[in-house]
C-alpha positions in Angstrom: 0.0 -0.2 0.1 1.2 3.5 -0.6 2.1 5.6 2.4 2.4 9.2 2.3 2.9 11.5 5.2 0.7 14.3 3.8 -2.1 12.3 2.3 -4.8 10.0 4.1 -4.0 7.2 1.5 -6.6 4.6 2.9 -9.3 7.5 2.4 -7.9 8.4 -1.1 -7.8 4.7 -2.1 -11.4 4.4 -0.9 -12.7 6.9 -3.4 -11.3 4.8 -6.1 -13.3 1.8 -4.8 -10.1 0.5 -3.3 -8.3 0.3 -6.6 -4.6 1.2 -5.8 -3.7 1.1 -9.3 -6.2 3.8 -10.3 -5.1 5.7 -7.2 -1.5 5.7 -8.1 -2.7 7.1 -11.8 -4.5 10.0 -10.2 -1.6 10.8 -8.1 0.7 10.7 -11.4 -1.8 12.8 -13.0 -2.3 15.2 -10.2 1.6 15.9 -10.1 1.7 16.3 -13.9 -1.3 18.7 -14.0 -0.8 20.7 -10.9 2.8 21.0 -9.9 3.0 24.6 -10.9 -0.5 25.4 -9.7 0.5 28.0 -7.2 2.3 30.1 -9.8 -0.6 29.7 -11.9 -3.0 30.9 -9.2 -0.8 33.8 -8.7 -0.6 34.7 -12.3 -4.5 34.2 -12.7 -5.1 36.4 -9.5 -3.9 39.3 -11.3 -5.6 39.4 -14.3 -8.4 36.5 -14.5 -10.3 36.0 -11.3 -12.9 33.7 -12.9 -10.3 31.1 -13.9 -8.4 31.6 -10.6 -11.7 30.5 -8.9 -12.2 27.7 -11.1 -8.6 26.6 -10.8 -8.8 26.7 -7.1 -12.2 25.0 -7.1 -10.7 22.1 -9.1 -7.7 21.7 -6.8 -9.7 21.8 -3.7 -11.8 18.9 -5.2 -8.9 16.9 -6.3 -6.9 17.3 -3.1 -9.8 16.0 -1.2 -10.3 13.0 -3.4 -6.6 12.1 -3.0 -6.9 12.3 0.7 -5.6 15.6 1.8 -7.2 17.0 5.1 -5.2 20.3 5.1 -5.4 21.6 1.5 -9.1 21.6 0.6 -9.8 24.2 3.1 -6.9 26.5 2.1 -7.9 26.4 -1.7 -11.6 26.8 -0.6 -10.4 30.3 0.7 -8.5 31.0 -2.3 -11.7 30.0 -4.3 -13.9 32.2 -2.4 -11.1 35.2 -2.3 -11.1 35.1 -6.2 -15.0 35.0 -6.4 -15.4 37.9 -4.3 -12.3 39.9 -5.3 -10.9 39.8 -1.9 -8.0 42.3 -1.2 -6.2 39.5 0.7 -6.2 37.0 -2.1 -2.4 36.8 -2.4 -2.3 35.9 1.4 -4.7 33.1 0.9 -2.5 31.8 -1.9 0.8 32.4 0.4 -1.0 30.1 3.0 -1.5 27.3 0.7 2.0 27.4 -0.8 4.1 25.7 1.7 1.7 22.7 2.5 0.9 22.1 -1.2 4.7 22.3 -2.1 5.3 19.6 0.7 2.6 17.3 -0.8 4.2 18.0 -4.4 7.7 17.2 -3.0 6.6 14.1 -1.5 4.9 12.8 -4.6 7.9 13.6 -6.7 9.9 11.4 -4.4 7.6 8.6 -4.3 8.2 6.0 -7.1 4.7 5.8 -8.6 5.5 3.9 -11.8 
């Protein structure tokens, strides 16, 4: 079984009907698709709040599905901030940067293939 410090892998695998191979593919796809998500959110926060909102919403859901307890509420705050054009949107992105990067680093160091 896959063991990660920053994810509840039992919960994540449960979302795949206990298909560990599918879970691995989801993790690989997540890493490939979202490794630079924080930079994208920062860029979008400057000129495309709707896309920033959509990206934060997508990552919120995906991080929940892969078993993160910490990240979904942080991405929800970005989602809300983008929707409301909040003055503190950049600080909300700052709040998620470290825990998200920790997850990305852990996934990069994991041999999933």
